[in-house]
Backbone as CSV, one residue per row, in Angstrom:
resi,resn,N_x,N_y,N_z,CA_x,CA_y,CA_z,C_x,C_y,C_z
1,MET,-20.280,-50.435,33.568,-20.416,-49.876,32.216,-20.797,-50.988,31.243
2,ASN,-21.927,-50.856,30.568,-22.331,-51.890,29.628,-22.777,-51.312,28.290
3,ASP,-22.420,-50.055,28.015,-22.838,-49.458,26.755,-21.843,-49.721,25.631
4,PHE,-20.841,-50.561,25.887,-19.882,-50.876,24.836,-20.464,-51.862,23.836
5,ALA,-21.524,-52.589,24.215,-22.075,-53.622,23.339,-23.578,-53.702,23.498
6,THR,-24.242,-54.041,22.396,-25.668,-54.342,22.427,-25.829,-55.793,21.998
7,LEU,-26.275,-56.626,22.934,-26.430,-58.049,22.679,-27.888,-58.337,22.364
8,ASN,-28.126,-59.058,21.262,-29.473,-59.437,20.840,-29.494,-60.935,20.544
9,GLY,-30.697,-61.497,20.463,-30.805,-62.913,20.157,-32.101,-63.252,19.470
10,THR,-32.069,-64.335,18.702,-33.262,-64.861,18.055,-33.238,-66.378,18.159
11,ILE,-34.422,-66.987,18.017,-34.519,-68.444,18.055,-34.568,-68.975,16.638
12,VAL,-33.715,-69.950,16.348,-33.702,-70.627,15.056,-33.728,-72.123,15.338
13,GLY,-34.893,-72.746,15.133,-35.018,-74.165,15.456,-34.823,-74.392,16.940
14,ALA,-33.876,-75.273,17.270,-33.571,-75.564,18.671,-32.358,-74.785,19.159
15,SER,-32.027,-73.708,18.466,-30.848,-72.921,18.803,-31.219,-71.475,19.092
16,ILE,-30.356,-70.808,19.830,-30.461,-69.378,20.051,-29.256,-68.726,19.387
17,VAL,-29.520,-67.814,18.462,-28.459,-67.126,17.736,-28.251,-65.751,18.363
18,LEU,-27.039,-65.520,18.861,-26.687,-64.259,19.499,-25.927,-63.385,18.510
19,ARG,-26.237,-62.083,18.528,-25.541,-61.126,17.671,-25.241,-59.873,18.489
20,TRP,-24.140,-59.234,18.179,-23.786,-58.025,18.890,-22.819,-57.188,18.067
21,SER,-22.684,-55.930,18.456,-21.687,-55.044,17.884,-21.059,-54.260,19.027
22,LEU,-19.794,-53.974,18.910,-19.057,-53.283,19.960,-18.938,-51.804,19.623
23,ALA,-19.005,-50.966,20.658,-18.926,-49.522,20.451,-18.345,-48.856,21.690
24,HIS,-17.955,-47.597,21.532,-17.489,-46.759,22.636,-16.231,-47.281,23.326
25,LEU,-15.441,-48.109,22.629,-14.236,-48.634,23.261,-13.133,-47.594,23.323
26,SER,-13.260,-46.502,22.590,-12.225,-45.481,22.616,-12.085,-44.863,24.000
27,GLU,-13.132,-45.017,24.826,-13.089,-44.475,26.171,-12.373,-45.414,27.140
28,VAL,-12.042,-46.613,26.684,-11.448,-47.604,27.569,-10.110,-48.063,27.007
29,ASN,-9.029,-47.484,27.515,-7.670,-47.906,27.163,-7.443,-48.020,25.663
30,GLY,-7.912,-47.063,24.922,-7.585,-47.029,23.494,-8.189,-48.151,22.679
31,LYS,-9.304,-48.728,23.114,-10.077,-49.764,22.433,-9.270,-50.992,22.013
32,THR,-8.211,-51.339,22.728,-7.489,-52.578,22.464,-8.251,-53.753,23.077
33,VAL,-8.708,-54.673,22.230,-9.480,-55.815,22.709,-8.546,-56.978,23.013
34,VAL,-8.559,-57.432,24.247,-7.743,-58.578,24.649,-8.503,-59.874,24.384
35,SER,-9.738,-59.941,24.840,-10.561,-61.130,24.603,-12.031,-60.776,24.714
36,ASN,-12.857,-61.596,24.074,-14.304,-61.428,24.090,-14.921,-62.796,24.349
37,THR,-15.788,-62.902,25.352,-16.315,-64.190,25.788,-17.837,-64.167,25.823
38,VAL,-18.466,-65.240,25.327,-19.911,-65.430,25.416,-20.188,-66.361,26.584
39,GLN,-21.117,-65.952,27.466,-21.434,-66.758,28.637,-22.935,-66.999,28.750
40,ARG,-23.290,-68.141,29.372,-24.689,-68.504,29.617,-24.859,-68.904,31.069
41,SER,-26.028,-68.575,31.630,-26.342,-68.943,33.007,-27.827,-69.216,33.124
42,PRO,-28.254,-70.090,34.047,-29.684,-70.183,34.328,-30.202,-68.824,34.792
43,THR,-31.397,-68.460,34.366,-31.944,-67.157,34.725,-32.075,-67.024,36.236
44,GLY,-31.590,-65.908,36.759,-31.683,-65.623,38.176,-30.615,-66.284,39.016
45,VAL,-29.704,-67.006,38.371,-28.626,-67.690,39.097,-27.290,-67.241,38.511
46,GLU,-26.377,-66.820,39.366,-25.073,-66.376,38.881,-24.134,-67.574,38.733
47,GLN,-24.410,-68.402,37.745,-23.566,-69.562,37.433,-23.204,-69.493,35.957
48,TRP,-22.354,-68.546,35.623,-22.016,-68.305,34.228,-21.056,-69.347,33.703
49,VAL,-21.417,-69.914,32.562,-20.590,-70.910,31.872,-20.088,-70.288,30.575
50,THR,-18.799,-70.414,30.321,-18.223,-69.867,29.097,-18.546,-70.771,27.915
51,LEU,-19.155,-70.193,26.878,-19.504,-70.940,25.677,-18.448,-70.805,24.594
52,ALA,-17.857,-69.631,24.487,-16.836,-69.388,23.465,-16.019,-68.170,23.852
53,THR,-14.736,-68.217,23.508,-13.842,-67.088,23.768,-12.992,-66.841,22.537
54,SER,-12.822,-65.576,22.202,-11.957,-65.190,21.104,-10.969,-64.164,21.614
55,THR,-9.721,-64.283,21.215,-8.706,-63.312,21.592,-8.559,-62.279,20.487
56,GLY,-8.317,-61.057,20.893,-8.170,-59.989,19.922,-9.496,-59.445,19.469
57,ALA,-9.475,-58.563,18.503,-10.673,-57.861,18.065,-11.467,-58.609,17.003
58,ASP,-11.015,-59.809,16.597,-11.692,-60.516,15.512,-13.089,-60.972,15.907
59,PHE,-13.357,-61.040,17.209,-14.653,-61.483,17.699,-15.646,-60.330,17.786
60,ALA,-15.166,-59.131,17.598,-16.029,-57.960,17.708,-17.062,-57.940,16.586
61,GLY,-18.281,-57.558,16.931,-19.344,-57.487,15.940,-19.693,-58.822,15.339
62,ALA,-19.591,-59.886,16.130,-19.736,-61.241,15.611,-21.092,-61.831,15.973
63,THR,-21.199,-63.130,15.742,-22.408,-63.873,16.071,-22.006,-65.214,16.672
64,TYR,-22.893,-65.758,17.506,-22.630,-67.061,18.116,-23.950,-67.811,18.210
65,THR,-23.941,-69.109,17.875,-25.131,-69.946,17.933,-25.003,-70.937,19.076
66,ASP,-25.965,-70.917,19.976,-25.960,-71.801,21.129,-27.024,-72.877,20.956
67,LEU,-26.606,-74.129,20.980,-27.537,-75.254,20.985,-27.965,-75.467,22.427
68,VAL,-29.166,-75.038,22.763,-29.618,-75.054,24.147,-29.612,-76.487,24.678
69,PRO,-28.951,-76.737,25.817,-28.777,-78.110,26.302,-30.045,-78.759,26.840
70,ALA,-31.010,-77.966,27.300,-32.220,-78.531,27.894,-33.277,-77.442,27.973
71,GLU,-34.489,-77.843,28.375,-35.527,-76.853,28.561,-35.195,-75.982,29.763
72,GLY,-35.788,-74.807,29.808,-35.582,-73.965,30.968,-35.337,-72.512,30.628
73,ASP,-35.049,-71.729,31.658,-34.787,-70.302,31.515,-33.284,-70.063,31.503
74,PHE,-32.823,-69.312,30.509,-31.406,-69.014,30.383,-31.187,-67.524,30.184
75,GLN,-30.000,-67.070,30.523,-29.606,-65.700,30.246,-28.198,-65.712,29.655
76,TYR,-27.920,-64.693,28.834,-26.654,-64.615,28.118,-26.021,-63.245,28.321
77,ARG,-24.693,-63.199,28.245,-23.976,-61.935,28.310,-22.634,-62.074,27.604
78,LEU,-22.012,-60.938,27.320,-20.650,-60.889,26.807,-19.733,-60.363,27.903
79,VAL,-18.537,-60.900,27.945,-17.503,-60.397,28.848,-16.318,-59.983,27.988
80,LEU,-15.976,-58.710,28.032,-14.909,-58.175,27.196,-13.776,-57.672,28.071
81,ILE,-12.572,-58.078,27.742,-11.381,-57.571,28.421,-10.652,-56.659,27.435
82,VAL,-10.439,-55.407,27.839,-9.786,-54.426,26.976,-8.595,-53.813,27.705
83,GLY,-7.693,-53.252,26.939,-6.535,-52.588,27.507,-5.248,-53.232,27.049
84,ILE,-4.177,-52.882,27.715,-2.858,-53.454,27.442,-2.322,-53.992,28.752
85,ALA,-2.076,-55.315,28.789,-1.606,-55.957,30.024,-0.366,-55.242,30.551
86,PRO,-0.272,-55.050,31.858,-1.188,-55.520,32.906,-2.319,-54.556,33.226
87,HIS,-2.519,-53.553,32.409,-3.558,-52.549,32.678,-4.792,-52.861,31.829
88,THR,-5.595,-53.794,32.304,-6.795,-54.201,31.566,-8.049,-53.933,32.385
89,VAL,-9.182,-53.870,31.678,-10.479,-53.643,32.309,-11.442,-54.700,31.792
90,THR,-12.249,-55.251,32.688,-13.262,-56.237,32.304,-14.625,-55.557,32.235
91,LEU,-15.300,-55.706,31.096,-16.613,-55.102,30.877,-17.644,-56.194,30.609
92,HIS,-18.891,-55.919,30.994,-19.987,-56.853,30.747,-21.061,-56.170,29.905
93,SER,-21.615,-56.910,28.971,-22.690,-56.369,28.138,-24.011,-56.411,28.896
94,ASN,-25.073,-55.971,28.230,-26.417,-56.205,28.747,-26.672,-57.707,28.798
95,ILE,-27.624,-58.102,29.630,-28.002,-59.512,29.761,-29.337,-59.719,29.051
96,ILE,-29.418,-60.743,28.198,-30.685,-61.090,27.558,-31.144,-62.448,28.081
97,SER,-32.448,-62.616,28.190,-32.994,-63.837,28.776,-33.809,-64.606,27.760
98,ALA,-33.914,-65.918,27.981,-34.677,-66.784,27.092,-35.236,-67.951,27.890
99,ASN,-36.547,-68.161,27.775,-37.189,-69.347,28.350,-37.500,-70.254,27.177
100,PHE,-36.637,-71.243,26.972,-36.679,-72.025,25.742,-37.601,-73.227,25.901
101,VAL,-38.689,-73.240,25.124,-39.685,-74.315,25.203,-40.019,-74.824,23.801
102,THR,-40.113,-76.134,23.623,-40.480,-76.701,22.326,-41.702,-77.602,22.408
103,ALA,-42.177,-77.890,23.612,-43.337,-78.762,23.751,-43.993,-78.525,25.104
104,VAL,-45.232,-78.973,25.224,-45.954,-78.909,26.495,-46.360,-80.330,26.859
105,THR,-45.990,-80.777,28.046,-46.289,-82.130,28.494,-47.469,-82.110,29.447
106,LEU,-48.519,-82.831,29.090,-49.739,-82.898,29.885,-49.758,-84.195,30.682
107,THR,-50.093,-84.089,31.963,-50.286,-85.267,32.813,-51.674,-85.182,33.421
108,GLY,-52.239,-86.338,33.808,-53.578,-86.345,34.359,-53.814,-87.485,35.318
109,SER,-54.854,-87.341,36.159,-55.221,-88.379,37.113,-56.725,-88.318,37.343
110,VAL,-57.273,-89.414,37.892,-58.700,-89.503,38.172,-58.904,-89.903,39.624
111,SER,-59.806,-89.199,40.304,-60.204,-89.553,41.668,-61.724,-89.547,41.711
112,GLY,-62.302,-90.749,41.688,-63.748,-90.840,41.606,-64.227,-90.343,40.256
113,SER,-65.024,-89.273,40.270,-65.511,-88.694,39.019,-64.764,-87.424,38.629
114,VAL,-63.723,-87.082,39.397,-62.989,-85.839,39.169,-61.718,-86.115,38.374
115,VAL,-61.588,-85.423,37.257,-60.405,-85.506,36.411,-59.509,-84.301,36.707
116,SER,-58.225,-84.537,36.954,-57.273,-83.461,37.229,-56.175,-83.479,36.185
117,LEU,-55.894,-82.310,35.608,-54.881,-82.169,34.567,-53.827,-81.162,35.004
118,ASP,-52.590,-81.397,34.576,-51.500,-80.472,34.890,-50.521,-80.437,33.730
119,TRP,-50.094,-79.242,33.353,-49.091,-79.100,32.302,-48.049,-78.046,32.667
120,GLY,-47.967,-77.715,33.963,-47.014,-76.681,34.373,-46.067,-77.122,35.457
121,GLY,-46.083,-78.405,35.817,-45.186,-78.879,36.857,-43.753,-78.969,36.373
122,ALA,-42.862,-79.329,37.289,-41.448,-79.439,36.945,-41.261,-80.405,35.786
123,GLY,-40.597,-79.949,34.751,-40.338,-80.776,33.589,-41.442,-80.762,32.556
124,ASN,-42.564,-80.097,32.860,-43.668,-80.087,31.911,-43.499,-79.040,30.823
125,ALA,-42.765,-77.990,31.106,-42.520,-76.966,30.091,-41.218,-77.285,29.386
126,VAL,-41.300,-77.688,28.141,-40.108,-78.105,27.400,-39.925,-77.177,26.210
127,GLY,-39.521,-76.033,26.300,-38.904,-75.086,25.444,-39.473,-73.944,24.662
128,TYR,-40.004,-72.918,25.215,-40.419,-71.735,24.441,-39.999,-70.457,25.157
129,VAL,-39.788,-69.423,24.365,-39.407,-68.150,24.942,-40.623,-67.241,25.004
130,GLY,-41.050,-66.900,26.171,-42.194,-66.026,26.311,-43.046,-66.417,27.508
131,GLU,-44.165,-65.759,27.672,-45.061,-66.049,28.779,-46.351,-66.676,28.251
132,VAL,-47.012,-67.463,29.124,-48.275,-68.085,28.748,-49.350,-67.010,28.665
133,GLU,-49.981,-66.913,27.513,-51.077,-65.964,27.318,-52.406,-66.611,27.673
134,SER,-52.584,-67.867,27.246,-53.802,-68.609,27.566,-53.559,-70.089,27.314
135,ALA,-54.454,-70.909,27.864,-54.395,-72.349,27.645,-55.817,-72.865,27.484
136,THR,-56.057,-73.647,26.427,-57.376,-74.200,26.161,-57.344,-75.714,26.345
137,VAL,-58.163,-76.196,27.270,-58.268,-77.632,27.522,-59.316,-78.200,26.575
138,GLU,-58.966,-79.301,25.883,-59.879,-79.952,24.956,-60.110,-81.398,25.385
139,ARG,-61.354,-81.872,25.187,-61.728,-83.227,25.601,-62.386,-83.958,24.441
140,SER,-62.089,-85.269,24.354,-62.720,-86.118,23.353,-63.367,-87.313,24.043
141,ALA,-64.598,-87.610,23.640,-65.307,-88.777,24.177,-65.472,-89.863,23.132
142,ASP,-64.860,-89.664,21.943,-64.998,-90.647,20.866,-63.633,-91.117,20.354
143,ALA,-62.728,-91.362,21.307,-61.406,-91.923,21.006,-60.559,-91.006,20.114
144,GLY,-60.797,-89.709,20.208,-59.964,-88.761,19.489,-60.463,-88.363,18.120
145,VAL,-61.633,-88.830,17.740,-62.191,-88.433,16.435,-62.502,-86.939,16.440
146,THR,-63.123,-86.474,17.515,-63.422,-85.043,17.652,-63.029,-84.575,19.045
147,TYR,-62.482,-83.354,19.110,-62.146,-82.716,20.383,-62.986,-81.456,20.542
148,PHE,-63.465,-81.237,21.770,-64.236,-80.045,22.058,-63.545,-79.246,23.160
149,PRO,-63.459,-77.913,23.014,-62.874,-77.095,24.078,-63.794,-77.080,25.296
150,VAL,-63.226,-77.343,26.464,-64.036,-77.361,27.682,-63.731,-76.173,28.587
151,ARG,-62.557,-75.581,28.468,-62.229,-74.407,29.276,-60.993,-73.714,28.706
152,THR,-61.042,-72.382,28.683,-59.883,-71.586,28.317,-59.441,-70.798,29.541
153,LEU,-58.193,-70.949,29.914,-57.629,-70.287,31.080,-56.673,-69.205,30.606
154,SER,-56.711,-68.053,31.248,-55.878,-66.933,30.837,-54.757,-66.686,31.836
155,GLY,-53.659,-66.142,31.327,-52.553,-65.754,32.190,-51.480,-66.799,32.279
156,ARG,-50.310,-66.352,32.734,-49.152,-67.241,32.761,-49.254,-68.326,33.821
157,LEU,-50.222,-68.204,34.761,-50.413,-69.237,35.768,-51.404,-70.294,35.319
158,ALA,-51.819,-70.230,34.046,-52.756,-71.213,33.512,-52.022,-72.519,33.246
159,SER,-51.986,-73.392,34.247,-51.192,-74.612,34.105,-51.856,-75.837,34.717
160,ALA,-53.114,-75.713,35.171,-53.806,-76.860,35.760,-55.310,-76.673,35.600
161,TYR,-56.027,-77.803,35.581,-57.482,-77.771,35.415,-58.063,-79.067,35.962
162,SER,-59.246,-78.968,36.549,-59.955,-80.160,37.011,-61.438,-79.989,36.747
163,GLU,-62.120,-81.119,36.548,-63.563,-81.104,36.319,-64.168,-82.407,36.798
164,SER,-65.456,-82.366,37.091,-66.190,-83.551,37.518,-67.083,-84.011,36.367
165,LEU,-66.982,-85.285,36.021,-67.754,-85.851,34.912,-68.852,-86.765,35.455
166,SER,-70.050,-86.572,34.959,-71.191,-87.365,35.445,-71.338,-88.685,34.709
167,GLN,-70.761,-88.760,33.499,-70.898,-89.978,32.700,-69.617,-90.802,32.763
168,PRO,-69.711,-92.089,33.174,-68.530,-92.949,33.157,-68.036,-93.156,31.727
169,GLY,-66.761,-93.468,31.608,-66.205,-93.724,30.287,-64.752,-93.314,30.211
170,THR,-64.172,-93.522,29.051,-62.772,-93.148,28.807,-62.746,-91.874,27.982
171,TYR,-61.990,-90.893,28.474,-61.911,-89.590,27.837,-60.460,-89.261,27.488
172,LEU,-60.295,-88.611,26.360,-58.975,-88.140,25.954,-58.904,-86.629,26.164
173,TYR,-57.753,-86.180,26.660,-57.555,-84.752,26.902,-56.267,-84.275,26.230
174,ARG,-56.289,-83.034,25.815,-55.090,-82.353,25.362,-55.251,-80.869,25.699
175,VAL,-54.156,-80.125,25.666,-54.214,-78.700,25.965,-53.408,-77.941,24.920
176,LYS,-53.953,-76.815,24.483,-53.253,-75.931,23.557,-52.848,-74.678,24.320
177,VAL,-51.539,-74.454,24.404,-51.004,-73.337,25.181,-50.513,-72.257,24.228
178,SER,-50.985,-71.054,24.445,-50.576,-69.910,23.635,-49.538,-69.103,24.408
179,PHE,-48.333,-68.983,23.834,-47.262,-68.207,24.441,-47.141,-66.881,23.705
180,GLU,-46.924,-65.809,24.451,-46.733,-64.525,23.799,-45.313,-64.042,24.011
181,ASN,-44.792,-63.438,22.987,-43.445,-62.906,23.010,-43.344,-61.820,24.073
182,PRO,-42.372,-61.922,24.990,-42.233,-60.883,26.008,-41.885,-59.543,25.369
183,GLU,-42.427,-58.484,25.945,-42.216,-57.166,25.377,-40.956,-56.493,25.894
184,THR,-40.299,-57.099,26.866,-39.079,-56.500,27.391,-37.988,-56.562,26.343
185,PRO,-37.170,-55.525,26.214,-36.173,-55.471,25.143,-35.065,-56.503,25.273
186,ASP,-34.851,-57.042,26.462,-33.754,-57.978,26.652,-34.226,-59.423,26.727
187,ALA,-35.391,-59.720,26.160,-35.898,-61.093,26.144,-36.002,-61.582,24.713
188,ILE,-35.670,-62.860,24.502,-35.736,-63.478,23.189,-37.051,-64.232,23.084
189,GLY,-37.762,-64.105,21.965,-38.985,-64.870,21.867,-39.755,-64.657,20.585
190,ARG,-40.862,-65.364,20.476,-41.797,-65.217,19.368,-43.138,-65.779,19.824
191,ASP,-44.210,-65.293,19.256,-45.532,-65.823,19.584,-45.652,-67.252,19.047
192,GLN,-46.332,-68.108,19.802,-46.441,-69.500,19.381,-47.572,-70.191,20.130
193,VAL,-48.224,-71.163,19.468,-49.223,-72.017,20.103,-48.719,-73.451,20.030
194,LEU,-48.645,-74.101,21.189,-48.163,-75.477,21.244,-49.282,-76.392,21.717
195,THR,-49.420,-77.544,21.070,-50.409,-78.545,21.473,-49.702,-79.659,22.233
196,SER,-50.244,-80.010,23.376,-49.621,-81.029,24.223,-49.831,-82.430,23.667
197,ASN,-49.253,-83.381,24.341,-49.555,-84.784,24.130,-50.991,-85.063,24.585
198,VAL,-51.503,-86.231,24.255,-52.850,-86.631,24.641,-52.771,-87.600,25.814
199,VAL,-53.617,-87.388,26.822,-53.700,-88.327,27.947,-55.077,-88.975,27.946
200,SER,-55.123,-90.256,28.291,-56.368,-91.026,28.346,-56.715,-91.292,29.804
201,LEU,-57.932,-90.907,30.202,-58.369,-91.070,31.585,-59.741,-91.758,31.607
202,THR,-59.878,-92.728,32.497,-61.124,-93.488,32.591,-61.852,-93.146,33.886
203,VAL,-63.110,-92.727,33.725,-63.964,-92.388,34.869,-64.954,-93.517,35.065
204,SER,-65.011,-94.027,36.278,-65.917,-95.173,36.549,-67.206,-94.704,37.227
């Protein structure tokens, strides 16, 4: 049973703000609230960590702000214990998910005349909620004075690019990744475009 609470969330800076309201407790032991707990887990992994616990009904209809410890995918839920000891019932709210990203890290390498770029490897996605809509690779041949788009990749798997350059020289690359807010009701997010760091690659 999870219709006792509706859990929602929004991103504020580097934090996720959770809000909820409790309902339908009259069906469970006379709506006596013993405790209410906010929990977080990596998405897809049942490793719930307790972030805050309140005893009694004072936590009902409240809010909680989580300072996300690192980049990655997270999910949140409420755990409510109701009833009168020793006759208590444990209830769980809906689960909301968040892929928290604040930057895109670009890495690159050169093999002969072929330049290879990657911005989706482990540790490269540093904090946004949503899916990749597109990624535009930009190149500069004048030490960063001007950048020109060389390829736009679509879809959430847009995380790598390679090209062969006929002219030797030093080139600067960056990528602009467009994230779209997930449409699922239990996901936290907002539309956003992030520009990566710049990498310098020399083709001989």
